[in-house]
N, C-alpha and C positions, 0 to 999 in steps of 0.2 A: 301716328303718321305725321311727317314733316314736309315742308314745302321744298326742301333741298337736302342733299346728302349730309348726314350727321356722322361725326366721328364716334364710333361705338365706345371708345375708351373714355369719353367724357360724359357719357350718360350716367346720371346719378338718380336712382330710384328714390332715395331719401328726400329728394326735393319735391316729390309728388305729394299733393294733398287732395284727398278725395272728399267730395261733399255729397251729403244726402239731399233729400227734398228740401226746397226752400222753407217749407213750413216747420221742418224739424230743427233746422239750424245746426245740424250735426256735421262735423268734419273730422278727418283723421289723416295725420301725416304718417307716411310709411316709415318704418324703422329699418327696413332692409329690403332685399329683393335682388333678383338676378335678371339680366337683360341679354339681348342678342349680342353675339360676339363678332359680328361683321358690320362694317359701315353700310349705311343705306338710308332709305326714306322711311322705312317701317321697322319698328322695334317691338318686340314682345317682352313685357316685364312679368316675371313670375313672382307672385307674392309669397311671403312666408306664411306658414300655417297660423302663426300668432297674429300677423296683420290681417289675414283673411277672417279669422274668428272675431277680431276686434271690429272690423268693418260690419260684419253680420250682426253683432250684438248691438251696434249703433244704428242698425237698419239703413246702412249706406250701401248703395249698389245692390239692392235686392230686387230692383226692377229698373227699367230704362229711365223712369222719371226721378229716380233717387240716386243718380250717378253723374257727377260732373267733376272736372279736373282743374286744380289750381297748381301753379308751379312758378318757381323763381327763375331768374336768368342763369342760375347755377346748374339748372337741370341738364343742359347739353350745349354742345358747340358744334359748328359746322367744320368742314375740313380745313379752313384757314383760321380757325380759332374764334370766330364770331359767336357770341352767346345767343341762345334762343330768346325770342321775344317772350317775356313772361305773361302769365295770365293771373290776375289777382282774384281774391275771394269775391269781389264785386263783378268780376268778368270771367267767370269759370267757363271752361269748355265742356259742353254737354256731350255725353256718349252718343256715338252715331250707330253703333251696333252692339246689341246686348244679348247674351245667352243666359236664360233663366236657370237657376240652380234646381236640378231635379234629383239630386243624389240623396239617398237616405243616410242620415247619421248612423254611425255604428258605435256600439260600446267599445271604447279602447281599453278601459280598465275599471274594475270595481275597486276604487281606491281605498275605501275604509268602511269598516263596520265597527261602530263604537257602542258596545253593550252597556257601558257605564253612562254615557250621555244620551244614548238612544238615538243615534244618527247614522245615516247612510250617505256616502259620497261616491258619485259615479262620474267618470270622465268619458266624453264622447268625441268623435272625430271632428265635429263642428258645433257652432253655437246653437243652443237650444232656446226656444221660446218658453220661458219658465211659466208663463200663464197657461200653457198647454199641458203641463205635467200633471198626471193623474196617479197619485201614489197607490190607489186601489187597483191599478193594473199591474202592480209589481208583487211578486212573491219570492220568498226565500226557501231554498231547498237544501236538504241535508247532503245530497249527492247529485251528480249530473243525471242519473237515471230518471226515467219518466215515472217510476214507481216510488221514488224517494219521498220521505216525510217532507211536507212543505207547509208553509203558512202564508196566506195572502193578506196583505195589509188592508185594513178597512178604511184607512185615512192617513193623515199625516200632514205636516206643513212643509212647503217648499220655501226655503229661506234664501236661496241664491238669486242673483240677478242674471239676466240673459248672458249666456256664455257657454263654453263647452263643459262646464262642471255643474252637475245637479247635486244639491245638498238638501237632504230630507230629514226632518225631525220626526221620528216615529212617535205615534200617539202613545200616551201612557197605557191605554188599554191593550194596544198591539204589543208593546214591549213586554207587558206582563204575560200575555199569551205565549210569546216566544220563549220567555223564561220558564213557563209552566211545562213546555214540551221537553225541556231538560237535555235533549240531544240535538237540538237545532241551534246553529250559530254559537256553539260553545268555544269554538276556535276557528281559525281561518279555513281549515280543511273540511268543515261540515257546514259551510255557509255559502251557498251558490245563489246568485241573483238571477231571476228570470222575469221577463216582462213581455207583454204583447206589443205590437207596433202602435197601438192606441195609447201607450204609456206617455208619449211625448211627441212633439213636432219641432223641427228646426224653425228658424225665423222666416224661412220662405214657405212654410206650410207643409214640408215633406215629413211624413211620419218616419219615426226611427225604425231601424231594422230590429225585428223581434229576436230575442235570444231563443235558442233551440234546446228544449229538454232532451236529454239522452245524448247530447254532444258535450264532450269535455273541452273547455277552453280555459287557459290559465287566467284570462281576463275576467272570468265570471266569478271568481272568489276573491276575497279582499286581500290586497297586497299589504294592508295594515289592519290588524285586528286588535281592538282595545277591550280588555276584559272588564267585567263589572267589579269595581273595587270600592264602591261606596256602600257603607253599611245601611240597612233599612232603618228608617226613622218611624217612630210612633207619631201618627198624624191626627188620630182621633181615638176617643174612648167613650164608651157609654155603659151605664150601669142601670139595670132594671131591678128595683127592690122588690117588685111583685114576683118576678120569675127567678130572680137570683142569677141572672145571666149578665156576663161582661162581654162586650164586643170591642175588640181592639183593631183599629185600622192602621195599616202600615203604608209607607211610601212606595213599596214594591212587593212582589210575591215573596213570601217566606215559607220555608219548609215547616209544615204544621208540627212535625215530630220534634222540632227544635224548641217548641214553646214550653216554658216552665213557669207555672204560676207561683212557684215558691219564691220568686224574686220580684213579684208584683206587690206593691205596697199602696194602699189607699191612705190619703191624708186630707185633712180638712182645709189645708192651706198650702200653697206652693212654696212659701217661704216660712221658716220657723214654725212648723205645725205643732199643735199641742195634742192632737188626737191622730193616731196612725194605726193601721192594721196591716200586717204582713200576712198574705193569704196562705192557707193550707198548712198551718203550723201543727195542727192536731191530726187532721186527715186531709189529703189532697182532694181538690174538687175534680170535676170531670171536664176534659177538653172535648167540646162538642164537634169542633171542626176536625174533619178526617181527610182533607185533601189540601194540597198546597194552594195558597191563596194570599191575597193582600189583606184579608181579615181573619182574625182568630176569635172564635166564640168559646167562652169558658163558663161552665156552670159552677157557682159557688157551693160550698158545703153548707149544710144547715147550721153548723157551728159558726162559720164565717158570716152568714146572714144574721144570725142572732147577735154576734159580736158587733156588727155594723149598726144594728138597730139599738144596741145598748148605749152607743155614744150619744152625747148631747148635741154635738154640732156636725160631726162627720157623717156624710151620706144622707143629710137631711134636705139638701137642695143641690142643684147643679153647681152653684157657686161655692159649696163647701165639700166638694168631692174631687 
């Protein structure tokens, strides 16, 4: 509102700077916006979605005590070309009327599921309070139907800052469980996201709108799917000379049927070993593991156990195996 009639053609929204509460010290200058198209005393400026989300992420104008206006003399002119009297950052104009945000954020797109890195990216219609995000309120479904195969996350890390995009790092255990299911999130068309309204809140405290099982929406499956292209790595190995069992731990789930002991070699040193044993050269041992998992248990043959025991250094201690 102005004290006299303003020429609407001179009104420049990008000269407006909004300030949050004095204790926060936050401020934000508009990058764009549209205003009324008639001359007058009162103008309505419509913010862009980008500016609105930026303001919310900074906790500016989320209530009446966190909303004040700064502007330069370039913001507007009256009908004879006189510039508006500016308000500085030290003399901001507080809001006189404020309407609280009560609208639930809605999922606008399941942006990405990365099976390789183990991450999920979701975009919403407005800024989300990342401290409110609860990954265990989210599940992945093979299809939109209520009876479809699904997996609910048990945890995960939210690595994004307040804004319209939630970025979740899936826990190692959950990612392995998803891979074990074999028919869930193997591509974009069998990977639907579902969550309750308790999954997250916006910066004003409004719970998000829950996704609905049984309803197909293109926004509920990933617009970008990244396949698992990283080979599993051996991360641990143990040998029990009493039971003759070898336990191999991998960085991710591996198909148990793919394991071949015939390429497993024991040696007493990692570099330039003098004593080595390639397993199962006479008779193969027994693969104890019979399900896909991130560990493989293998039982040595009697011949392999006796061969290991015959060495002077190999398999005599952890440091020589």
